[in-house]
MIVEXMI-160095 format. One record per residue (C-alpha): residue number from 0; x, y, z. Coordinates in nm, 2 decimals, m for minus. Layout:
<nodes>
+-----+--------+--------+--------+
!   k !     c1 !     c2 !     c3 !
+-----+--------+--------+--------+
! NUM !      X !      Y !      Z !
...
+-----+--------+--------+--------+
</nodes>
This chain:
<nodes>
+-----+--------+--------+--------+
!   k !     c1 !     c2 !     c3 !
+-----+--------+--------+--------+
!   0 !   0.00 !   0.00 !   0.00 !
!   1 !   0.14 !   0.34 !  m0.10 !
!   2 !   0.10 !   0.60 !   0.17 !
!   3 !   0.01 !   0.96 !   0.09 !
!   4 !   0.33 !   1.12 !   0.20 !
!   5 !   0.34 !   1.49 !   0.15 !
!   6 !   0.64 !   1.71 !   0.10 !
!   7 !   0.57 !   2.03 !   0.28 !
!   8 !   0.78 !   2.33 !   0.18 !
!   9 !   0.85 !   2.66 !   0.35 !
!  10 !   0.59 !   2.92 !   0.28 !
!  11 !   0.30 !   2.68 !   0.25 !
!  12 !   0.11 !   2.76 !   0.57 !
!  13 !  m0.25 !   2.87 !   0.50 !
!  14 !  m0.46 !   2.96 !   0.80 !
!  15 !  m0.79 !   2.83 !   0.65 !
!  16 !  m0.65 !   2.48 !   0.64 !
!  17 !  m0.55 !   2.46 !   1.01 !
!  18 !  m0.84 !   2.60 !   1.21 !
!  19 !  m1.20 !   2.49 !   1.25 !
!  20 !  m1.42 !   2.74 !   1.06 !
!  21 !  m1.58 !   2.87 !   1.38 !
!  22 !  m1.24 !   2.94 !   1.53 !
!  23 !  m1.08 !   3.09 !   1.22 !
!  24 !  m1.24 !   3.43 !   1.26 !
!  25 !  m1.32 !   3.43 !   1.63 !
!  26 !  m1.19 !   3.70 !   1.85 !
!  27 !  m1.02 !   3.58 !   2.17 !
!  28 !  m1.18 !   3.68 !   2.50 !
!  29 !  m0.98 !   3.96 !   2.66 !
!  30 !  m0.95 !   3.77 !   2.99 !
!  31 !  m0.80 !   3.47 !   2.81 !
!  32 !  m0.56 !   3.69 !   2.62 !
!  33 !  m0.46 !   3.86 !   2.95 !
!  34 !  m0.40 !   3.52 !   3.12 !
!  35 !  m0.19 !   3.39 !   2.83 !
!  36 !   0.03 !   3.70 !   2.86 !
!  37 !   0.08 !   3.70 !   3.23 !
!  38 !   0.44 !   3.67 !   3.34 !
!  39 !   0.55 !   3.38 !   3.56 !
!  40 !   0.61 !   3.62 !   3.85 !
!  41 !   0.26 !   3.77 !   3.84 !
!  42 !   0.10 !   3.42 !   3.83 !
!  43 !   0.31 !   3.32 !   4.13 !
!  44 !   0.23 !   3.63 !   4.33 !
!  45 !  m0.14 !   3.60 !   4.26 !
!  46 !  m0.16 !   3.23 !   4.33 !
!  47 !   0.02 !   3.27 !   4.66 !
!  48 !  m0.20 !   3.56 !   4.76 !
!  49 !  m0.51 !   3.34 !   4.71 !
!  50 !  m0.34 !   3.04 !   4.87 !
!  51 !  m0.14 !   3.16 !   5.17 !
!  52 !  m0.03 !   2.81 !   5.26 !
!  53 !   0.15 !   2.76 !   4.93 !
!  54 !   0.53 !   2.78 !   4.95 !
!  55 !   0.63 !   3.06 !   4.71 !
!  56 !   0.98 !   2.93 !   4.65 !
!  57 !   0.85 !   2.59 !   4.56 !
!  58 !   0.60 !   2.73 !   4.31 !
!  59 !   0.88 !   2.93 !   4.15 !
!  60 !   1.08 !   2.61 !   4.12 !
!  61 !   0.78 !   2.43 !   3.97 !
!  62 !   0.70 !   2.69 !   3.70 !
!  63 !   1.07 !   2.71 !   3.61 !
!  64 !   1.09 !   2.33 !   3.57 !
!  65 !   1.23 !   2.21 !   3.24 !
!  66 !   1.09 !   1.87 !   3.13 !
!  67 !   1.33 !   1.61 !   3.01 !
!  68 !   1.08 !   1.38 !   2.83 !
!  69 !   0.72 !   1.50 !   2.86 !
!  70 !   0.78 !   1.83 !   2.67 !
!  71 !   0.43 !   1.90 !   2.54 !
!  72 !   0.10 !   1.81 !   2.71 !
!  73 !  m0.26 !   1.91 !   2.74 !
!  74 !  m0.47 !   1.84 !   3.05 !
!  75 !  m0.84 !   1.79 !   3.06 !
!  76 !  m0.98 !   1.97 !   3.36 !
!  77 !  m1.32 !   1.99 !   3.52 !
!  78 !  m1.44 !   2.30 !   3.70 !
!  79 !  m1.60 !   2.15 !   4.01 !
!  80 !  m1.74 !   2.23 !   4.35 !
!  81 !  m1.76 !   2.02 !   4.66 !
!  82 !  m2.06 !   1.97 !   4.89 !
!  83 !  m1.91 !   2.24 !   5.11 !
!  84 !  m1.90 !   2.48 !   4.82 !
!  85 !  m1.52 !   2.48 !   4.76 !
!  86 !  m1.43 !   2.53 !   4.40 !
!  87 !  m1.16 !   2.31 !   4.24 !
!  88 !  m1.00 !   2.24 !   3.90 !
!  89 !  m0.99 !   1.87 !   3.88 !
!  90 !  m0.74 !   1.68 !   3.65 !
!  91 !  m0.92 !   1.41 !   3.45 !
!  92 !  m0.61 !   1.32 !   3.25 !
!  93 !  m0.30 !   1.48 !   3.09 !
!  94 !  m0.24 !   1.39 !   2.72 !
!  95 !   0.09 !   1.35 !   2.54 !
!  96 !   0.07 !   1.51 !   2.19 !
!  97 !  m0.27 !   1.68 !   2.25 !
!  98 !  m0.49 !   1.85 !   2.00 !
!  99 !  m0.61 !   2.21 !   2.04 !
! 100 !  m0.45 !   2.44 !   1.80 !
! 101 !  m0.74 !   2.43 !   1.55 !
! 102 !  m0.97 !   2.53 !   1.83 !
! 103 !  m0.78 !   2.83 !   1.96 !
! 104 !  m0.85 !   3.19 !   1.84 !
! 105 !  m0.55 !   3.39 !   1.76 !
! 106 !  m0.40 !   3.58 !   2.05 !
! 107 !  m0.23 !   3.83 !   1.81 !
! 108 !  m0.41 !   3.89 !   1.48 !
! 109 !  m0.07 !   3.98 !   1.32 !
! 110 !   0.07 !   3.63 !   1.39 !
! 111 !  m0.13 !   3.41 !   1.16 !
! 112 !   0.03 !   3.08 !   1.26 !
! 113 !  m0.06 !   3.14 !   1.62 !
! 114 !   0.06 !   2.90 !   1.89 !
! 115 !   0.15 !   2.65 !   1.62 !
! 116 !   0.47 !   2.86 !   1.59 !
! 117 !   0.51 !   2.91 !   1.97 !
! 118 !   0.53 !   2.53 !   2.02 !
! 119 !   0.77 !   2.48 !   1.74 !
! 120 !   1.00 !   2.77 !   1.83 !
! 121 !   0.99 !   2.73 !   2.21 !
! 122 !   1.00 !   2.35 !   2.23 !
! 123 !   1.06 !   2.16 !   1.91 !
! 124 !   1.35 !   2.36 !   1.76 !
! 125 !   1.55 !   2.36 !   2.08 !
! 126 !   1.51 !   1.98 !   2.09 !
! 127 !   1.70 !   1.96 !   1.76 !
! 128 !   2.00 !   2.16 !   1.89 !
! 129 !   2.34 !   1.99 !   1.96 !
! 130 !   2.39 !   1.83 !   2.30 !
! 131 !   2.72 !   1.78 !   2.48 !
! 132 !   2.85 !   1.43 !   2.43 !
! 133 !   2.57 !   1.33 !   2.18 !
! 134 !   2.68 !   1.28 !   1.82 !
! 135 !   2.49 !   1.50 !   1.57 !
! 136 !   2.24 !   1.32 !   1.35 !
! 137 !   2.19 !   1.41 !   0.99 !
! 138 !   1.86 !   1.34 !   0.81 !
! 139 !   1.52 !   1.49 !   0.74 !
! 140 !   1.24 !   1.62 !   0.95 !
! 141 !   0.91 !   1.44 !   0.97 !
! 142 !   0.57 !   1.49 !   1.11 !
! 143 !   0.42 !   1.14 !   1.19 !
! 144 !   0.04 !   1.13 !   1.24 !
! 145 !  m0.25 !   0.88 !   1.28 !
! 146 !  m0.54 !   1.14 !   1.31 !
! 147 !  m0.60 !   1.51 !   1.32 !
! 148 !  m0.47 !   1.60 !   0.97 !
! 149 !  m0.59 !   1.96 !   1.02 !
! 150 !  m0.34 !   2.03 !   1.30 !
! 151 !  m0.06 !   1.80 !   1.19 !
! 152 !  m0.04 !   1.95 !   0.85 !
! 153 !  m0.03 !   2.29 !   1.02 !
! 154 !   0.27 !   2.18 !   1.23 !
! 155 !   0.45 !   2.05 !   0.92 !
! 156 !   0.41 !   2.38 !   0.75 !
! 157 !   0.53 !   2.58 !   1.05 !
! 158 !   0.83 !   2.35 !   1.10 !
! 159 !   0.92 !   2.40 !   0.74 !
! 160 !   0.91 !   2.78 !   0.79 !
! 161 !   1.10 !   2.78 !   1.12 !
! 162 !   1.37 !   2.54 !   1.01 !
! 163 !   1.37 !   2.67 !   0.64 !
! 164 !   1.36 !   2.32 !   0.49 !
! 165 !   1.12 !   2.07 !   0.34 !
! 166 !   0.93 !   1.86 !   0.59 !
! 167 !   0.77 !   1.51 !   0.53 !
! 168 !   0.41 !   1.47 !   0.65 !
! 169 !   0.37 !   1.10 !   0.70 !
! 170 !   0.06 !   0.90 !   0.79 !
! 171 !   0.13 !   0.61 !   1.04 !
! 172 !  m0.19 !   0.43 !   1.14 !
! 173 !  m0.24 !   0.17 !   1.40 !
! 174 !  m0.32 !  m0.18 !   1.27 !
! 175 !  m0.24 !  m0.07 !   0.92 !
! 176 !   0.03 !  m0.18 !   0.67 !
! 177 !   0.32 !   0.05 !   0.75 !
! 178 !   0.61 !  m0.07 !   0.54 !
! 179 !   0.70 !   0.29 !   0.46 !
! 180 !   0.85 !   0.34 !   0.81 !
! 181 !   1.13 !   0.14 !   0.96 !
! 182 !   1.38 !   0.16 !   1.24 !
! 183 !   1.74 !   0.06 !   1.15 !
! 184 !   2.03 !   0.10 !   1.39 !
! 185 !   1.80 !   0.28 !   1.63 !
! 186 !   1.73 !   0.55 !   1.36 !
! 187 !   1.39 !   0.60 !   1.21 !
! 188 !   1.37 !   0.59 !   0.83 !
! 189 !   1.09 !   0.69 !   0.60 !
! 190 !   1.05 !   0.55 !   0.24 !
! 191 !   0.96 !   0.82 !  m0.02 !
! 192 !   0.95 !   0.72 !  m0.39 !
! 193 !   1.15 !   0.40 !  m0.32 !
! 194 !   1.42 !   0.58 !  m0.14 !
! 195 !   1.48 !   0.54 !   0.24 !
! 196 !   1.55 !   0.86 !   0.42 !
! 197 !   1.71 !   0.87 !   0.76 !
! 198 !   1.51 !   1.10 !   1.00 !
! 199 !   1.69 !   1.32 !   1.25 !
! 200 !   1.38 !   1.44 !   1.43 !
! 201 !   1.01 !   1.35 !   1.44 !
! 202 !   0.72 !   1.57 !   1.55 !
! 203 !   0.48 !   1.30 !   1.66 !
! 204 !   0.11 !   1.30 !   1.65 !
! 205 !   0.07 !   0.92 !   1.67 !
! 206 !  m0.18 !   0.87 !   1.95 !
! 207 !  m0.34 !   0.53 !   1.91 !
! 208 !  m0.12 !   0.28 !   2.09 !
! 209 !   0.20 !   0.46 !   1.97 !
! 210 !   0.42 !   0.22 !   2.16 !
! 211 !   0.34 !  m0.06 !   1.92 !
! 212 !   0.50 !   0.12 !   1.62 !
! 213 !   0.76 !   0.35 !   1.77 !
! 214 !   1.02 !   0.20 !   2.00 !
! 215 !   1.12 !   0.35 !   2.33 !
! 216 !   1.48 !   0.39 !   2.22 !
! 217 !   1.57 !   0.58 !   1.91 !
! 218 !   1.86 !   0.80 !   1.80 !
! 219 !   1.60 !   1.00 !   1.61 !
! 220 !   1.48 !   1.28 !   1.84 !
! 221 !   1.10 !   1.25 !   1.90 !
! 222 !   0.86 !   1.51 !   2.04 !
! 223 !   0.71 !   1.36 !   2.25 !
! 224 !   0.91 !   1.04 !   2.30 !
! 225 !   0.72 !   0.72 !   2.36 !
! 226 !   0.82 !   0.71 !   2.73 !
! 227 !   0.60 !   1.02 !   2.78 !
! 228 !   0.30 !   0.81 !   2.67 !
! 229 !   0.35 !   0.49 !   2.87 !
! 230 !   0.46 !   0.69 !   3.18 !
! 231 !   0.12 !   0.87 !   3.19 !
! 232 !   0.06 !   1.08 !   2.88 !
! 233 !  m0.14 !   0.79 !   2.72 !
! 234 !  m0.15 !   0.56 !   3.02 !
! 235 !  m0.41 !   0.66 !   3.28 !
! 236 !  m0.30 !   0.38 !   3.51 !
! 237 !   0.06 !   0.49 !   3.55 !
! 238 !  m0.05 !   0.86 !   3.55 !
! 239 !  m0.27 !   0.80 !   3.85 !
! 240 !   0.03 !   0.66 !   4.04 !
! 241 !   0.26 !   0.94 !   3.92 !
! 242 !   0.01 !   1.19 !   4.06 !
! 243 !   0.00 !   1.01 !   4.39 !
! 244 !   0.37 !   0.99 !   4.42 !
! 245 !   0.42 !   1.36 !   4.33 !
! 246 !   0.14 !   1.46 !   4.57 !
! 247 !   0.35 !   1.30 !   4.85 !
! 248 !   0.64 !   1.52 !   4.75 !
! 249 !   0.42 !   1.84 !   4.74 !
! 250 !   0.24 !   1.77 !   5.07 !
! 251 !   0.46 !   2.01 !   5.27 !
! 252 !   0.43 !   2.29 !   5.03 !
! 253 !   0.06 !   2.36 !   5.02 !
! 254 !   0.02 !   2.22 !   4.66 !
! 255 !  m0.17 !   1.92 !   4.53 !
! 256 !  m0.29 !   1.76 !   4.20 !
! 257 !  m0.67 !   1.74 !   4.23 !
! 258 !  m0.80 !   1.42 !   4.10 !
! 259 !  m1.12 !   1.21 !   4.15 !
! 260 !  m1.08 !   0.92 !   4.39 !
! 261 !  m0.90 !   0.66 !   4.19 !
! 262 !  m0.87 !   0.28 !   4.23 !
! 263 !  m0.61 !   0.13 !   4.01 !
! 264 !  m0.50 !  m0.23 !   3.90 !
! 265 !  m0.87 !  m0.34 !   3.90 !
! 266 !  m0.95 !  m0.66 !   3.72 !
! 267 !  m1.27 !  m0.67 !   3.52 !
! 268 !  m1.44 !  m0.90 !   3.76 !
! 269 !  m1.37 !  m0.66 !   4.05 !
! 270 !  m1.53 !  m0.36 !   3.88 !
! 271 !  m1.89 !  m0.42 !   4.01 !
! 272 !  m1.76 !  m0.43 !   4.36 !
! 273 !  m1.58 !  m0.10 !   4.33 !
! 274 !  m1.88 !   0.06 !   4.16 !
! 275 !  m2.10 !  m0.06 !   4.45 !
! 276 !  m1.85 !   0.08 !   4.70 !
! 277 !  m1.87 !   0.42 !   4.53 !
! 278 !  m2.25 !   0.42 !   4.57 !
! 279 !  m2.34 !   0.28 !   4.23 !
! 280 !  m2.19 !   0.58 !   4.04 !
! 281 !  m1.84 !   0.56 !   3.90 !
! 282 !  m1.63 !   0.60 !   3.59 !
! 283 !  m1.45 !   0.30 !   3.45 !
! 284 !  m1.15 !   0.36 !   3.22 !
! 285 !  m0.95 !   0.14 !   2.99 !
! 286 !  m0.62 !   0.31 !   3.09 !
! 287 !  m0.46 !   0.31 !   2.74 !
! 288 !  m0.74 !   0.45 !   2.53 !
! 289 !  m0.78 !   0.81 !   2.43 !
! 290 !  m1.00 !   1.05 !   2.22 !
! 291 !  m1.29 !   0.97 !   2.44 !
! 292 !  m1.27 !   0.60 !   2.37 !
! 293 !  m1.25 !   0.35 !   2.66 !
! 294 !  m1.42 !   0.58 !   2.92 !
! 295 !  m1.75 !   0.46 !   3.06 !
! 296 !  m1.98 !   0.65 !   3.30 !
! 297 !  m2.17 !   0.41 !   3.53 !
! 298 !  m2.48 !   0.54 !   3.70 !
! 299 !  m2.72 !   0.25 !   3.69 !
! 300 !  m2.73 !  m0.13 !   3.66 !
! 301 !  m2.79 !  m0.12 !   3.28 !
! 302 !  m2.48 !   0.08 !   3.21 !
! 303 !  m2.27 !  m0.16 !   3.43 !
! 304 !  m2.42 !  m0.47 !   3.26 !
! 305 !  m2.34 !  m0.32 !   2.92 !
! 306 !  m1.98 !  m0.26 !   3.02 !
! 307 !  m1.94 !  m0.60 !   3.17 !
! 308 !  m2.06 !  m0.77 !   2.85 !
! 309 !  m1.80 !  m0.60 !   2.64 !
! 310 !  m1.50 !  m0.79 !   2.50 !
! 311 !  m1.20 !  m0.59 !   2.60 !
! 312 !  m0.84 !  m0.70 !   2.52 !
! 313 !  m0.68 !  m0.55 !   2.83 !
! 314 !  m0.68 !  m0.70 !   3.17 !
! 315 !  m0.64 !  m0.40 !   3.41 !
! 316 !  m0.87 !  m0.10 !   3.46 !
! 317 !  m0.90 !   0.20 !   3.68 !
! 318 !  m1.22 !   0.30 !   3.86 !
! 319 !  m1.28 !   0.66 !   3.96 !
! 320 !  m1.54 !   0.84 !   4.16 !
! 321 !  m1.80 !   1.01 !   3.94 !
! 322 !  m1.81 !   1.39 !   3.90 !
! 323 !  m2.18 !   1.44 !   3.86 !
! 324 !  m2.48 !   1.64 !   3.98 !
! 325 !  m2.50 !   1.70 !   4.36 !
! 326 !  m2.87 !   1.61 !   4.35 !
! 327 !  m2.79 !   1.26 !   4.22 !
! 328 !  m2.64 !   1.16 !   4.56 !
! 329 !  m2.86 !   1.11 !   4.86 !
! 330 !  m2.55 !   1.10 !   5.08 !
! 331 !  m2.34 !   1.42 !   5.07 !
! 332 !  m1.97 !   1.38 !   5.10 !
! 333 !  m1.71 !   1.66 !   5.13 !
! 334 !  m1.47 !   1.43 !   4.94 !
! 335 !  m1.68 !   1.43 !   4.63 !
! 336 !  m1.66 !   1.67 !   4.33 !
! 337 !  m1.97 !   1.80 !   4.15 !
! 338 !  m1.99 !   1.98 !   3.81 !
! 339 !  m2.02 !   2.35 !   3.81 !
! 340 !  m2.11 !   2.34 !   3.44 !
! 341 !  m2.21 !   2.63 !   3.21 !
! 342 !  m2.40 !   2.94 !   3.30 !
! 343 !  m2.77 !   2.83 !   3.26 !
! 344 !  m2.91 !   2.90 !   2.92 !
! 345 !  m3.25 !   3.06 !   2.84 !
! 346 !  m3.42 !   2.73 !   2.93 !
! 347 !  m3.25 !   2.71 !   3.26 !
! 348 !  m3.03 !   2.42 !   3.14 !
! 349 !  m2.67 !   2.37 !   3.26 !
! 350 !  m2.42 !   2.16 !   3.05 !
! 351 !  m2.11 !   1.98 !   3.17 !
! 352 !  m1.80 !   2.13 !   3.02 !
! 353 !  m1.43 !   2.05 !   3.05 !
! 354 !  m1.13 !   2.27 !   2.99 !
! 355 !  m0.83 !   2.16 !   2.78 !
! 356 !  m0.52 !   2.36 !   2.86 !
! 357 !  m0.22 !   2.29 !   2.64 !
! 358 !   0.14 !   2.38 !   2.75 !
! 359 !   0.50 !   2.31 !   2.66 !
! 360 !   0.84 !   2.30 !   2.83 !
! 361 !   1.08 !   2.58 !   2.74 !
! 362 !   1.42 !   2.71 !   2.85 !
! 363 !   1.23 !   2.95 !   3.08 !
! 364 !   1.00 !   2.69 !   3.23 !
! 365 !   0.66 !   2.56 !   3.15 !
! 366 !   0.43 !   2.80 !   2.95 !
! 367 !   0.07 !   2.78 !   2.83 !
! 368 !  m0.02 !   2.76 !   2.46 !
! 369 !  m0.39 !   2.70 !   2.41 !
! 370 !  m0.72 !   2.70 !   2.60 !
! 371 !  m1.05 !   2.57 !   2.48 !
! 372 !  m1.36 !   2.39 !   2.62 !
! 373 !  m1.61 !   2.12 !   2.52 !
! 374 !  m1.96 !   2.06 !   2.64 !
! 375 !  m2.16 !   1.75 !   2.68 !
! 376 !  m2.44 !   1.66 !   2.43 !
! 377 !  m2.73 !   1.70 !   2.67 !
! 378 !  m2.78 !   1.92 !   2.98 !
! 379 !  m2.75 !   1.79 !   3.33 !
! 380 !  m3.07 !   1.64 !   3.48 !
! 381 !  m3.17 !   1.70 !   3.84 !
! 382 !  m3.26 !   1.33 !   3.87 !
! 383 !  m3.13 !   1.02 !   3.70 !
! 384 !  m3.39 !   0.81 !   3.52 !
! 385 !  m3.36 !   0.44 !   3.54 !
! 386 !  m3.16 !   0.31 !   3.24 !
! 387 !  m3.07 !   0.67 !   3.13 !
! 388 !  m2.76 !   0.73 !   2.91 !
! 389 !  m2.53 !   0.92 !   3.15 !
! 390 !  m2.25 !   0.96 !   2.89 !
! 391 !  m2.46 !   1.20 !   2.69 !
! 392 !  m2.48 !   1.43 !   3.00 !
! 393 !  m2.12 !   1.38 !   3.12 !
! 394 !  m1.90 !   1.30 !   2.81 !
! 395 !  m1.73 !   1.60 !   2.66 !
! 396 !  m1.48 !   1.46 !   2.41 !
! 397 !  m1.55 !   1.57 !   2.05 !
! 398 !  m1.38 !   1.29 !   1.87 !
! 399 !  m1.60 !   1.05 !   1.68 !
! 400 !  m1.46 !   0.73 !   1.54 !
! 401 !  m1.62 !   0.64 !   1.21 !
! 402 !  m1.42 !   0.33 !   1.12 !
! 403 !  m1.06 !   0.21 !   1.11 !
! 404 !  m0.84 !   0.51 !   1.12 !
! 405 !  m1.13 !   0.74 !   1.03 !
! 406 !  m1.22 !   1.02 !   1.28 !
! 407 !  m1.44 !   1.32 !   1.28 !
! 408 !  m1.53 !   1.58 !   1.54 !
! 409 !  m1.86 !   1.70 !   1.68 !
! 410 !  m1.77 !   2.07 !   1.66 !
! 411 !  m2.12 !   2.18 !   1.76 !
! 412 !  m2.01 !   2.11 !   2.12 !
! 413 !  m1.68 !   2.30 !   2.09 !
! 414 !  m1.67 !   2.60 !   2.32 !
! 415 !  m1.42 !   2.85 !   2.21 !
! 416 !  m1.23 !   3.09 !   2.45 !
! 417 !  m1.37 !   3.38 !   2.24 !
! 418 !  m1.59 !   3.68 !   2.32 !
! 419 !  m1.91 !   3.47 !   2.27 !
! 420 !  m1.85 !   3.13 !   2.42 !
! 421 !  m1.61 !   3.20 !   2.71 !
! 422 !  m1.87 !   3.40 !   2.90 !
! 423 !  m2.10 !   3.09 !   2.91 !
! 424 !  m1.83 !   2.88 !   3.09 !
! 425 !  m1.86 !   3.07 !   3.42 !
! 426 !  m1.48 !   3.09 !   3.45 !
! 427 !  m1.27 !   3.37 !   3.59 !
! 428 !  m0.90 !   3.47 !   3.57 !
! 429 !  m0.82 !   3.28 !   3.89 !
! 430 !  m0.99 !   2.97 !   3.75 !
! 431 !  m0.76 !   2.98 !   3.45 !
! 432 !  m0.45 !   3.03 !   3.67 !
! 433 !  m0.57 !   2.73 !   3.88 !
! 434 !  m0.61 !   2.52 !   3.57 !
! 435 !  m0.27 !   2.61 !   3.45 !
! 436 !  m0.11 !   2.52 !   3.79 !
! 437 !  m0.29 !   2.19 !   3.79 !
! 438 !  m0.18 !   2.12 !   3.43 !
! 439 !   0.18 !   2.20 !   3.52 !
! 440 !   0.18 !   1.98 !   3.83 !
! 441 !   0.04 !   1.68 !   3.64 !
! 442 !   0.29 !   1.74 !   3.36 !
! 443 !   0.58 !   1.74 !   3.60 !
! 444 !   0.45 !   1.43 !   3.78 !
! 445 !   0.45 !   1.24 !   3.45 !
! 446 !   0.79 !   1.37 !   3.35 !
! 447 !   0.93 !   1.26 !   3.69 !
! 448 !   0.78 !   0.92 !   3.63 !
! 449 !   0.95 !   0.91 !   3.29 !
! 450 !   1.29 !   0.97 !   3.46 !
! 451 !   1.22 !   0.70 !   3.72 !
! 452 !   1.15 !   0.44 !   3.44 !
! 453 !   1.51 !   0.48 !   3.31 !
! 454 !   1.82 !   0.37 !   3.49 !
! 455 !   2.14 !   0.56 !   3.51 !
! 456 !   2.26 !   0.41 !   3.18 !
! 457 !   1.95 !   0.53 !   3.00 !
! 458 !   1.79 !   0.18 !   2.97 !
! 459 !   1.42 !   0.13 !   3.03 !
! 460 !   1.34 !  m0.04 !   3.36 !
! 461 !   1.09 !  m0.30 !   3.24 !
! 462 !   1.07 !  m0.48 !   3.58 !
! 463 !   0.98 !  m0.16 !   3.75 !
! 464 !   0.72 !  m0.07 !   3.48 !
! 465 !   0.57 !  m0.42 !   3.51 !
! 466 !   0.53 !  m0.37 !   3.89 !
! 467 !   0.35 !  m0.04 !   3.82 !
! 468 !   0.14 !  m0.17 !   3.53 !
! 469 !   0.12 !  m0.55 !   3.51 !
! 470 !  m0.11 !  m0.58 !   3.21 !
! 471 !   0.02 !  m0.86 !   2.98 !
! 472 !  m0.15 !  m0.73 !   2.67 !
! 473 !   0.01 !  m0.38 !   2.71 !
! 474 !   0.35 !  m0.53 !   2.79 !
! 475 !   0.34 !  m0.73 !   2.47 !
! 476 !   0.27 !  m0.42 !   2.27 !
! 477 !   0.56 !  m0.21 !   2.39 !
! 478 !   0.86 !  m0.20 !   2.16 !
! 479 !   1.18 !  m0.18 !   2.36 !
! 480 !   1.38 !  m0.19 !   2.04 !
! 481 !   1.35 !  m0.32 !   1.69 !
+-----+--------+--------+--------+
</nodes>
């Protein structure tokens, strides 16, 4: 099978090709623009003013942190409240190689490639620079992707402009015939017109089980490397443990990653017991799925039965407490999170929304790139009907799988951070700062886990990883080397 490999030349970036139509001409909300232009010092001062128990020096250290492996991430956050009325930004997950550029209004109308360029200049270009003691690699630049052509083609065009050279835009689908890509002597090669080209660096948007096509060890520089995925960026099981470990470190500094109560290493047969323990309402996740796949909200027996009847290839799951409507629970608990949701519309309806905040690691620390939101299909109900479909009220992901390697997006539910949509989210400047801090903390937790999973000689510690994530199906998928 001949893949449609494109040769992207400098000067080929066209805005219309890389944004959703509704975002292309949107005007960013002044509050969001103000937030994105806040200096690190102002963020720290404001956050510590609102949270007097936070150690200012520690927060300065955190925002100045330079990631080694997890260089580019995007957290999905829920604006929530507790039974006692305390507001929190709760981390649902942090994604390696996240989407979001096509949903982000321009911060500066005079910079038409927006934060596509920010990510490439701040994070990808420095990755390509020479490193002491590491031999220089010659070869081409490649963008590998398995979905999201709108954004990946945008990245390819910006990389071509920034690096002033032709870039290869290469599809690389899961479960497909991929003879156009190979790894030889730990170097990635791509076949174009019957000629194999060595690749010195890859901008990766391979998100569906990327570890079964790209090995952990390559001389080719990769943003993000596969270790970022299996250490938490595409592995909710290990991410939960990374958050827990980092929270222990943060305990004395007044900082914490907010997450739902999470039970990990759960076998399928144990799931009904944990759901029962959580009062019959829970979220069950296949830890290695993404794009809204493999997440199941359980609020009644029918939904639980439907899940249990599914044939799932993996053997270990995580079960989390449900972020729902306060009225759904007859027993109030200060440990539970409840959706704040949108400002009620003209019909008095409130919708569940999440907030995606994308950031990247730079020489000056971790900086935000994009912010956008998504809402559920149906409004929150005050009571749960027997056999009701809770996902339509609670699920926010826009990705729709239409077949093997075919995806679309339900953009009707996209909530831009523009002058029109942002007001409906009920968010303030301090909520954005809190979301940024939560995203930074979860990013650092995963990056620290990446470091832990390598020994002093730079070799992957498979025994340690197995102790953290003993799922035979996943372990068989991971490519240590070719």
